[in-house]
N, C-alpha and C positions, 0 to 999 in steps of 0.2 A: 778881381782879376778876370774872372770868367765873363763878366758883363763888359769889360773893356774890350776883350777879344771879340765878342759878338758884335759890339758897336763898331769896331774897326772893320770887321768883315762886311757888315751891312753898308758901311760907307764905301768900301771898295766896289761892292755890287752896284750900289747906286751910281757911282762915278762911271762905271763901265756900261751903264744903261741896262743892267741886269744880265748882260751877256759876259760870262766868264769863260774864257777858252784857254786851253793849254796847248800850245803848239808843240808838236813832236815830229822829229825827223822820220822819214820813211825812205825806203829804197825802191828803185824802179829799174827795169831793164827793158830795152827796146831798140828799134831802128830809127835813126834820125831821118825825118822826112824833109825838113828844111832847117837851116840855121842862119840867123841874121846876127852877125857879129856886132855891127854898129848899134843895133837895138838891144843886144844881149838877150835874144830870145831863140830858143830851140823848140821845134815842134817834132814830136815823135809820130810814128806811123799811125798811132791810134788817135791822133788829133790833139793830144794833151800838150799844152805849152808850158815850158819851164824858163824862168828868167834867172840871170845871174848878176852878181855885183863884181866890182873890181877885185875883190878878195879871192875870187874863184878863177883859176886858170883854165881856159878852154882852148886846148891846142890839139892838133891832129884829128879834129872831129869834122867830118864832112857829111853831106847828104849820103845816106846809105850805110853809114857807120853804125855798128852795133855798140851800144853804150850801157854802162851801169852807172847809176847816179843816186846820190842821196840828196833829198830835198826837204824843205820845210814849208808848210803852208803859211803865208803871211798875207792876211786880208784875202783878196780874191786871186792872189798869185801863188804859184808854186815856185819857190826860190831855191836854186841849186846851192848846195853846200859843198859838194864834191862830185866830180864826174870823171870817168875813164872809159877808154875804148876797150871793148871786150874782143880779144883775139881768138 
């Protein structure tokens, strides 16, 4: 049983090219510098870009809005999971 588990883990590592990563959600607060709704990209004043999918509703957010967001790294992108305007 132990050998099978080790062999399975080795196979997973080999299939991922040796890079095993665990994506975890994080929170951020900031001021929106630019928002491109067609491209689904928001840039905060620190220059960090966040992307979103159809499953996330981005309303009432404009340039200059202060926002609080939850995101998850996916590849080389930060993908929004939740976003809200901070009042």
